[in-house]
C-alpha positions as CSV (number, residue, x, y, z in Angstrom):
1,M,-23.3,-20.3,-9.6
2,N,-23.5,-20.3,-5.8
3,K,-25.0,-17.4,-3.8
4,K,-21.6,-16.0,-2.9
5,G,-20.5,-15.9,-6.5
6,L,-23.7,-14.3,-7.6
7,A,-23.4,-11.7,-4.8
8,I,-19.9,-10.7,-5.8
9,L,-20.9,-10.6,-9.5
10,L,-23.9,-8.3,-8.8
11,R,-22.0,-6.1,-6.3
12,T,-19.0,-5.4,-8.6
13,R,-20.8,-5.7,-11.9
14,M,-17.6,-7.0,-13.4
15,R,-16.9,-6.2,-17.0
16,L,-14.1,-8.0,-18.7
17,N,-11.2,-5.6,-19.7
18,D,-13.1,-2.5,-18.4
19,P,-10.5,-0.6,-16.4
20,T,-12.9,2.2,-15.7
21,K,-15.1,-0.2,-13.8
22,L,-12.2,-1.8,-12.0
23,A,-10.9,1.6,-11.0
24,Q,-14.2,3.0,-9.8
25,S,-14.0,3.7,-6.1
26,P,-16.7,3.3,-3.5
27,L,-16.6,7.1,-3.1
28,N,-17.7,7.6,-6.6
29,K,-20.5,5.0,-6.0
30,V,-21.7,6.9,-3.0
31,V,-21.6,10.2,-4.8
32,N,-23.4,8.8,-7.8
33,Q,-26.0,7.2,-5.6
34,T,-26.5,10.5,-3.7
35,L,-27.0,12.4,-7.0
36,S,-29.4,9.8,-8.4
37,N,-31.4,9.8,-5.1
38,S,-31.5,13.6,-5.3
39,Q,-32.8,13.5,-8.9
40,G,-35.4,10.9,-8.0
41,N,-36.6,13.0,-5.1
42,Q,-36.9,16.1,-7.4
43,S,-39.2,14.2,-9.7
44,R,-41.4,13.3,-6.8
45,G,-41.9,16.9,-5.7
46,G,-38.5,18.2,-4.8
47,V,-38.8,18.5,-1.0
48,E,-37.5,16.0,1.6
49,G,-37.9,17.1,5.2
50,N,-36.8,20.7,5.4
51,K,-34.2,20.4,2.5
52,V,-35.0,21.7,-1.0
53,L,-33.4,19.2,-3.4
54,N,-33.1,21.4,-6.5
55,P,-29.3,21.5,-7.3
56,S,-29.7,24.4,-9.8
57,T,-30.9,26.8,-7.1
58,N,-29.4,25.3,-3.9
59,N,-25.7,24.4,-4.6
60,E,-24.5,27.5,-2.9
61,R,-26.8,27.1,0.0
62,G,-25.7,23.4,0.3
63,L,-22.1,24.5,0.5
64,E,-22.8,27.1,3.1
65,N,-24.7,24.5,5.2
66,V,-21.8,22.1,5.1
67,R,-19.4,24.9,5.8
68,E,-21.4,25.8,8.9
69,L,-21.5,22.1,10.0
70,M,-17.7,22.0,9.6
71,R,-17.4,25.1,11.9
72,L,-19.6,23.5,14.5
73,A,-17.7,20.2,14.3
74,I,-14.5,22.1,15.2
75,S,-15.8,24.6,17.7
76,M,-18.6,22.6,19.5
77,N,-17.8,21.1,22.9
78,K,-21.1,19.4,23.8
79,T,-20.4,15.7,23.4
80,E,-24.0,14.6,23.2
81,V,-24.5,16.9,20.1
82,L,-21.1,16.5,18.5
83,D,-21.6,13.0,17.1
84,S,-24.8,14.2,15.3
85,V,-22.9,17.2,13.9
86,L,-20.0,15.1,12.6
87,K,-22.5,12.7,11.0
88,D,-24.3,15.5,9.3
89,F,-21.0,17.1,8.2
90,S,-19.8,13.8,6.6
91,E,-23.1,13.2,4.8
92,G,-23.2,16.8,3.7
93,Y,-19.6,16.6,2.3
94,F,-20.5,13.5,0.2
95,S,-23.4,15.4,-1.3
96,L,-21.2,18.2,-2.6
97,S,-19.9,18.4,-6.1
98,F,-16.1,18.2,-6.5
99,E,-15.9,21.9,-7.1
100,D,-17.7,22.6,-3.9
101,R,-15.5,20.2,-2.0
102,R,-12.5,22.2,-3.4
103,K,-14.0,25.4,-2.1
104,L,-14.7,23.9,1.3
105,L,-11.2,22.4,1.6
106,L,-9.6,25.7,0.7
107,V,-11.7,27.3,3.5
108,L,-10.5,24.6,5.9
109,A,-6.9,25.1,4.9
110,K,-6.8,28.9,5.1
111,E,-9.3,29.8,7.8
112,Y,-8.6,27.0,10.3
113,D,-4.8,27.1,10.0
114,L,-2.6,28.0,13.0
115,N,-2.4,31.6,14.4
116,R,0.9,32.8,13.1
117,T,0.7,36.1,15.0
118,Q,0.5,34.1,18.3
119,V,3.4,31.9,17.1
120,R,5.6,35.0,16.3
121,D,4.8,36.6,19.7
122,L,5.7,33.4,21.5
123,I,9.0,33.1,19.6
124,K,9.9,36.6,20.4
125,N,9.1,36.0,24.1
126,Y,11.2,32.8,24.0
127,L,14.2,34.5,22.4
128,G,14.0,37.2,25.1
129,L,14.3,34.7,28.0
130,E,17.5,34.6,29.9
131,L,19.3,31.3,29.9
132,P,20.4,30.0,33.4
133,S,24.0,30.6,34.2
134,S,26.3,27.6,34.5
135,D,28.1,29.3,37.4
136,N,27.0,29.0,41.0
137,V,24.5,26.3,40.2
138,Q,24.1,25.3,43.8
139,S,23.8,28.7,45.3
140,N,21.3,29.9,42.6
141,G,19.2,26.7,42.4
142,L,15.9,28.4,43.1
143,E,16.6,31.1,40.6
144,E,17.6,28.6,37.9
145,E,14.4,26.6,38.4
146,S,12.4,29.8,38.1
147,L,14.1,30.6,34.8
148,L,13.7,27.1,33.5
149,S,10.0,27.1,34.4
150,S,9.6,30.1,32.1
151,F,11.2,28.2,29.3
152,Y,9.0,25.1,29.9
153,R,5.9,27.2,29.9
154,T,6.7,29.1,26.7
155,E,7.7,25.9,25.0
156,R,4.5,24.2,26.0
157,N,2.5,27.2,24.7
158,L,4.5,27.3,21.5
159,R,3.8,23.6,20.9
160,Q,0.1,24.2,21.3
161,A,0.2,27.3,19.1
162,L,1.9,25.3,16.3
163,K,-1.1,23.0,16.0
164,P,-3.5,24.2,13.3
165,V,-7.2,24.5,14.3
166,Y,-8.2,21.9,11.7
167,E,-6.4,19.3,13.9
168,V,-9.5,19.3,16.1
169,L,-11.6,18.2,13.2
170,F,-9.2,15.4,12.3
171,E,-9.0,14.2,15.8
172,R,-12.8,14.2,16.3
173,L,-13.5,12.5,13.0
174,N,-10.9,9.8,13.8
175,T,-12.9,8.8,16.9
176,H,-16.3,9.0,15.1
177,P,-17.8,5.9,13.5
178,G,-16.8,5.9,9.8
179,G,-14.6,8.9,10.4
180,L,-11.3,7.3,9.5
181,K,-12.6,6.2,6.1
182,F,-14.0,9.7,5.7
183,L,-10.6,11.3,6.4
184,T,-9.1,9.1,3.6
185,T,-11.7,10.4,1.3
186,I,-10.9,14.0,2.2
187,R,-7.2,13.4,1.6
188,A,-8.0,11.8,-1.8
189,D,-9.9,14.9,-2.8
190,I,-7.0,17.1,-1.5
191,L,-4.5,15.1,-3.7
192,S,-6.8,15.5,-6.7
193,I,-6.9,19.2,-6.2
194,L,-3.1,19.5,-5.7
195,A,-2.5,17.5,-8.9
196,E,-4.2,20.4,-10.8
197,E,-3.0,23.4,-8.8
198,N,-0.2,24.0,-6.2
199,V,-1.8,25.8,-3.3
200,A,0.6,26.2,-0.4
201,S,-2.1,26.2,2.4
202,L,-3.7,23.1,0.9
203,R,-0.3,21.3,0.6
204,A,0.3,22.1,4.3
205,L,-3.2,20.7,5.1
206,D,-2.3,17.5,3.2
207,S,1.0,17.1,4.9
208,Y,-0.6,17.4,8.4
209,L,-3.4,15.0,7.5
210,K,-0.9,12.5,6.0
211,E,1.1,12.6,9.2
212,K,-2.0,12.0,11.3
213,L,-3.1,9.0,9.1
214,S,0.4,7.5,9.3
215,T,0.1,7.5,13.1
216,W,-3.4,6.2,13.3
217,L,-2.6,3.4,10.7
218,S,0.6,2.2,12.3
219,P,1.3,-1.5,12.0
220,A,0.3,-2.1,15.6
221,A,-3.3,-0.9,14.8
222,L,-3.6,-3.1,11.7
223,E,-4.7,-6.7,11.4
224,L,-3.0,-9.0,8.9
225,H,-5.8,-11.1,7.5
226,Q,-5.6,-14.0,5.0
227,I,-8.3,-13.5,2.5
228,T,-10.1,-16.6,1.3
229,W,-13.1,-17.6,-0.7
230,D,-14.9,-18.0,2.7
231,D,-14.7,-14.3,3.4
232,P,-17.8,-12.1,3.0
233,A,-18.8,-11.1,-0.5
234,S,-18.5,-7.5,0.6
235,L,-14.8,-8.0,1.2
236,L,-14.1,-10.1,-1.9
237,E,-15.7,-7.4,-4.1
238,K,-13.1,-5.0,-2.9
239,I,-10.4,-7.4,-4.1
240,V,-12.0,-7.5,-7.6
241,A,-12.6,-3.7,-7.7
242,Y,-9.1,-2.6,-6.5
243,E,-6.8,-5.2,-8.1
244,A,-4.6,-2.7,-9.9
245,V,-1.8,-4.8,-11.4
246,H,-3.4,-7.8,-13.0
247,P,-7.2,-7.2,-13.3
248,I,-9.4,-10.1,-12.2
249,S,-11.3,-11.2,-15.3
250,N,-14.1,-13.3,-13.8
251,L,-15.2,-15.3,-10.7
252,I,-13.2,-18.4,-11.8
253,D,-10.1,-16.2,-11.9
254,L,-10.9,-14.8,-8.4
255,K,-11.4,-18.3,-7.0
256,R,-8.2,-19.5,-8.5
257,R,-6.2,-16.6,-6.9
258,L,-7.7,-17.6,-3.5
259,G,-7.3,-21.3,-3.9
260,V,-4.6,-24.0,-3.6
261,G,-1.1,-22.8,-4.3
262,R,-2.1,-19.2,-3.9
263,R,-2.4,-16.8,-0.9
264,C,-3.9,-13.4,-0.5
265,F,-3.2,-11.2,2.5
266,G,-4.6,-7.8,3.4
267,Y,-4.3,-5.2,6.2
268,L,-7.6,-4.5,7.9
269,H,-8.4,-1.7,10.4
270,P,-11.1,-2.1,13.0
271,A,-12.6,1.3,12.0
272,I,-12.9,0.2,8.3
273,P,-14.3,-3.3,8.5
274,D,-14.5,-5.7,5.5
275,E,-12.3,-3.4,3.4
276,P,-8.5,-4.2,3.2
277,L,-6.4,-1.0,3.1
278,I,-3.8,-2.9,1.0
279,F,-3.6,-6.5,-0.1
280,I,-0.9,-8.7,-1.6
281,E,-1.3,-11.8,-3.8
282,V,1.2,-14.7,-3.5
283,A,1.9,-17.7,-5.7
284,L,3.6,-20.8,-4.3
285,L,5.9,-22.1,-7.1
286,K,8.9,-24.4,-7.6
287,N,11.0,-21.6,-9.1
288,V,10.9,-17.9,-9.5
289,A,8.4,-17.2,-12.4
290,Q,9.7,-15.4,-15.5
291,T,6.3,-14.6,-17.0
292,I,3.0,-13.5,-15.6
293,Q,1.4,-16.2,-17.7
294,E,3.1,-18.8,-15.5
295,V,1.3,-17.3,-12.5
296,L,-2.1,-16.5,-13.8
297,W,-2.5,-19.5,-16.0
298,D,-0.9,-22.1,-13.8
299,D,-3.8,-24.6,-13.8
300,P,-3.6,-26.9,-11.9
301,P,-1.1,-25.4,-9.5
302,I,1.7,-27.6,-8.1
303,P,1.1,-29.3,-4.7
304,E,2.0,-26.8,-2.0
305,C,4.4,-29.2,-0.4
306,E,6.6,-29.1,-3.5
307,A,6.8,-25.3,-3.6
308,S,10.1,-23.6,-2.7
309,C,9.3,-20.1,-3.8
310,A,6.7,-17.6,-2.5
311,L,6.2,-15.1,-5.4
312,F,4.5,-11.8,-4.7
313,Y,2.9,-10.9,-8.1
314,S,0.5,-8.1,-7.1
315,I,0.3,-5.4,-4.4
316,S,-2.7,-3.1,-4.6
317,S,-3.9,-0.2,-2.4
318,T,-7.6,0.3,-2.0
319,Q,-7.5,3.9,-0.7
320,P,-6.2,6.7,-2.9
321,G,-6.2,8.9,0.3
322,L,-3.4,6.8,1.7
323,S,-1.0,7.6,-1.1
324,G,2.5,8.1,0.2
325,I,1.9,6.1,3.4
326,N,4.0,3.0,3.0
327,L,1.7,0.2,4.4
328,G,3.2,-2.2,1.9
329,K,6.6,-2.2,3.6
330,F,5.1,-3.7,6.8
331,L,2.7,-5.9,4.9
332,I,5.5,-7.7,2.9
333,K,7.7,-8.3,5.9
334,R,4.8,-9.7,8.0
335,V,3.7,-11.9,5.1
336,I,7.3,-13.2,4.7
337,T,7.4,-14.0,8.4
338,L,3.9,-15.7,8.4
339,V,4.6,-17.8,5.2
340,K,8.0,-18.9,6.5
341,R,6.5,-20.0,9.8
342,E,3.7,-21.9,8.2
343,M,5.7,-23.4,5.4
344,P,9.4,-23.8,6.4
345,H,10.2,-25.4,3.1
346,I,9.7,-22.1,1.3
347,S,13.3,-20.7,0.9
348,T,12.9,-18.0,-1.7
349,F,10.8,-14.8,-1.4
350,A,10.6,-12.9,-4.7
351,T,8.4,-10.7,-6.8
352,L,7.3,-10.6,-10.4
353,S,6.9,-6.9,-10.8
354,P,5.9,-4.5,-13.5
355,I,8.2,-1.7,-14.6
356,P,5.6,1.1,-15.1
357,G,7.9,3.9,-16.0
358,F,10.3,2.2,-18.3
359,M,8.7,2.8,-21.7
360,Q,7.9,6.4,-20.9
361,W,11.5,7.0,-20.0
362,L,12.8,5.1,-23.0
363,L,10.5,6.8,-25.6
364,S,11.4,10.2,-24.2
365,K,15.1,9.3,-24.4
366,L,14.8,7.9,-28.0
367,A,12.8,11.0,-29.1
368,S,15.2,13.6,-27.6
369,Q,18.4,11.7,-28.7
370,S,17.1,11.2,-32.2
371,K,16.5,14.9,-32.5
372,L,20.0,15.7,-31.2
373,A,21.5,13.1,-33.6
374,K,20.0,15.0,-36.5
375,E,21.5,18.2,-35.1
376,E,24.8,16.4,-34.6
377,D,24.9,15.4,-38.3
378,M,24.3,19.1,-39.2
379,T,27.1,20.4,-36.9
380,H,29.6,17.9,-38.3
381,S,29.0,19.3,-41.7
382,S,29.4,22.9,-40.4
383,P,32.8,24.7,-40.6
384,D,33.5,24.5,-36.8
385,G,32.4,20.9,-36.5
386,S,31.2,21.4,-32.9
387,G,28.6,19.1,-31.5
388,S,26.1,18.9,-28.7
389,T,27.4,17.9,-25.4
390,F,24.1,16.4,-24.6
391,W,24.0,14.0,-27.5
392,E,24.3,10.3,-26.7
393,N,23.7,7.3,-28.9
394,I,21.9,5.0,-26.5
395,L,22.3,2.1,-28.9
396,E,25.6,0.3,-29.2
397,P,27.1,0.1,-32.8
398,E,26.1,-3.6,-33.3
399,E,22.6,-2.9,-32.0
400,E,22.2,0.1,-34.3
401,R,23.2,-1.9,-37.3
402,D,20.9,-4.9,-36.4
403,V,17.9,-2.6,-35.8
404,M,18.4,-0.8,-39.1
405,E,18.7,-4.0,-41.1
406,A,15.8,-5.9,-39.4
407,S,13.3,-3.1,-39.6
408,T,13.3,-2.2,-43.3
409,E,9.8,-3.6,-43.9
410,F,8.3,-2.2,-40.7
411,A,9.8,1.3,-40.2
412,T,12.4,3.7,-41.6
413,G,14.5,6.5,-40.2
414,N,17.7,8.3,-40.2
415,N,19.2,6.3,-37.3
416,G,18.6,3.3,-35.1
417,M,17.0,5.4,-32.3
418,E,14.5,6.9,-34.6
419,V,13.6,3.5,-36.1
420,M,13.3,2.0,-32.6
421,F,11.0,4.8,-31.5
422,K,8.7,4.1,-34.5
423,L,8.7,0.4,-33.8
424,L,7.9,0.7,-30.1
425,T,5.1,3.2,-30.8
426,S,3.5,1.3,-33.7
427,T,-0.2,0.7,-33.7
428,N,-1.1,-2.6,-32.0
429,Y,2.6,-3.3,-31.3
430,E,3.2,-5.2,-34.6
431,W,6.9,-5.7,-33.6
432,I,6.0,-8.4,-31.1
433,N,4.7,-10.6,-34.0
434,S,8.0,-10.6,-35.8
435,A,10.5,-13.2,-34.6
436,K,13.3,-11.3,-36.3
437,L,12.4,-8.0,-34.6
438,L,12.0,-9.7,-31.2
439,S,15.5,-11.2,-31.6
440,V,17.0,-7.8,-32.6
441,L,15.3,-5.7,-29.9
442,Q,15.8,-8.1,-27.0
443,R,19.4,-7.0,-26.2
444,P,19.0,-3.2,-26.4
445,L,15.7,-3.3,-24.5
446,M,17.1,-5.5,-21.7
447,R,20.3,-3.4,-21.4
448,L,18.4,-0.1,-21.4
449,C,15.9,-1.5,-18.9
450,A,18.8,-2.5,-16.6
451,R,20.2,1.0,-16.9
452,Y,16.8,2.5,-16.1
453,L,16.4,0.3,-13.0
454,L,20.0,0.6,-11.7
455,R,21.2,4.0,-12.9
456,E,18.3,6.4,-13.5
457,K,17.4,8.2,-10.2
458,K,15.4,11.0,-8.8
459,R,16.6,12.7,-5.6
460,G,19.1,9.9,-5.2
461,K,16.5,7.1,-5.3
462,A,15.3,4.8,-8.1
463,L,13.3,6.6,-10.7
464,D,10.9,3.7,-11.2
465,S,8.2,3.9,-8.5
466,V,7.8,0.1,-8.1
467,A,11.6,-0.3,-7.9
468,N,11.9,2.4,-5.3
469,F,9.1,0.6,-3.3
470,H,10.8,-2.7,-3.2
471,L,14.4,-1.4,-2.7
472,Q,13.4,0.7,0.3
473,N,11.8,-2.4,1.7
474,G,15.1,-4.3,1.5
475,A,14.9,-6.2,-1.8
476,M,17.5,-6.5,-4.5
477,V,17.1,-6.5,-8.3
478,E,17.6,-10.1,-9.4
479,R,16.5,-10.5,-13.0
480,I,14.8,-8.8,-16.0
481,N,12.4,-11.1,-17.9
482,W,11.9,-10.8,-21.6
483,M,8.3,-10.8,-22.9
484,A,7.0,-11.5,-19.5
485,D,3.7,-9.6,-19.9
486,R,2.3,-9.4,-23.4
487,S,-0.9,-7.7,-22.3
488,E,-1.7,-4.3,-23.8
489,K,-0.8,-2.7,-20.4
490,G,2.4,-4.6,-20.1
491,L,3.6,-3.6,-23.6
492,R,2.5,0.0,-23.1
493,Q,4.3,0.4,-19.8
494,S,7.5,-1.7,-20.2
495,G,7.6,-3.3,-23.7
496,G,6.5,-6.5,-22.1
497,L,9.4,-6.7,-19.7
498,M,9.0,-7.5,-16.0
499,V,11.5,-7.8,-13.2
500,N,12.2,-10.1,-10.3
501,Y,13.1,-8.5,-6.9
502,V,14.3,-10.9,-4.3
503,Y,14.0,-10.5,-0.5
504,R,17.0,-12.4,1.0
505,L,16.0,-13.1,4.6
506,G,19.4,-12.4,6.1
507,S,20.0,-9.1,4.2
508,I,16.7,-7.3,4.1
509,E,17.5,-4.7,6.8
510,E,21.1,-4.2,5.5
511,H,19.8,-3.6,1.9
512,A,17.1,-1.3,3.1
513,Q,19.5,0.8,5.2
514,S,22.1,1.2,2.5
515,Y,19.5,2.2,0.0
516,F,18.0,4.7,2.4
517,G,21.3,6.1,3.4
518,T,23.3,6.3,0.1
519,G,20.8,5.2,-2.6
520,H,22.9,2.1,-3.3
521,I,20.9,-0.4,-5.3
522,H,21.8,-4.1,-4.7
523,A,21.6,-6.2,-7.8
524,S,22.7,-9.6,-9.1
525,D,26.0,-9.8,-11.0
526,D,24.2,-10.9,-14.2
527,L,22.1,-7.8,-14.2
528,R,25.0,-5.5,-13.4
529,H,26.9,-6.8,-16.4
530,F,24.3,-5.1,-18.6
531,V,25.4,-1.7,-17.3
532,E,29.0,-2.4,-16.0
533,P,30.4,-5.1,-18.4
534,L,34.0,-4.5,-17.4
535,E,33.6,-4.0,-13.6
536,E,34.5,-6.7,-11.2
537,P,31.5,-7.8,-9.0
538,E,31.5,-6.6,-5.4
539,E,30.9,-9.0,-2.5
540,T,28.2,-6.6,-1.1
541,R,26.1,-7.0,-4.2
542,N,24.8,-10.3,-3.2
């Protein structure tokens, strides 16, 4: 093993099939290191400089110290001292427990918010101003200018008053070395807290910080970098650690993904060197792949000159604190432009994507409809014969019969939906080892998956998060692939199904605009036949 491989291995401490290690963030490493250093210092006497390092007696004092540093970072105007205060504040924040961070962020959200009394007074003042008259404009020009100047002044003061005090902290950290990365850490903590409790002031803080980060991380400020084996080990370890779709199993796997027939691109920011904010992995193939095995196990790859398809098979974000900021939209479009320029013979740009919400949706549907089916049977036997208006047999009659007949030695139930639920939730997914069950389940799973992708929506947009991501970027849903990912994760998330989204170069903006405006999902005719078997295809669908 060469020095680079050894460095990556030691730095990431890769463990095969260990998602907890792959998901561990640098933030956790920093915190763990801080705590271990603290414990080590305690065993050597417990005092370092003027700080007592006994967590059992100084947690509260530590929080108060960091809180005071935060106040100084906001209120101080001496530039020569401010950098030192910001540095101490960031180091102090990392030393806090998660509960103390929560307390500190609540203080920031509530005590450093905007002054609403001032805002109300300014609004009252603004509403009391007299609008200039449209009559006699020439004769009353000076008077009109005087009235307008009052409007301008009040509007300016109102804009200033609507800025929360914590904006000062965000702005100062953004210009401080390491401050932008620190802000993403703060937002990651805010999101973790909001996942547990809905605090209005904290949600407002998150919204404001998200808006700031979106501005500071605009595409113009980001560098598109092709990641290769020649990059520093410090960067490559991030690829291993943050690959969220198809975990990198070993160094050979990593080298293959960066080698011939493969590309990896990431967005870098000058303030966060050697750490891509988001990265995308690309396979150069003859045709659009139907299984992930074709991509990950393609050894040796085809000569790049024979490739006609650039397949995006993994997009991973490295910063939890950038959740909701769509960097991937700009990344995909820039990668398409770059690949097309460097390899004009590439004519197809597609994805092989997971369907992370499908199985959760399907199992919930099967469970609820099975329960309603039992109630429906009971009501049919009742005197009035009335049934539930919410009941729906999501299996077609032929599918129902085939599922019941094929599953007798695997699962039993009162109806096909109940049996299907038991099969899909069976231990170790025994159903995938039966050719008979695979044949029977293929049509209903493919049909219901098409319904999930094309019909199930939330607030007018695709319910599936990955589908929504690609559709808002201008892709269309091309094909659902049967048994495309047989890994435990793939079976758990989507029953082994994967989907191809295609980016048609001449239609990307049109598709994105129609999806954004009306929620219309562009899909291939073959896929629409699953959910609209009798409908004539529309010209706009292609």
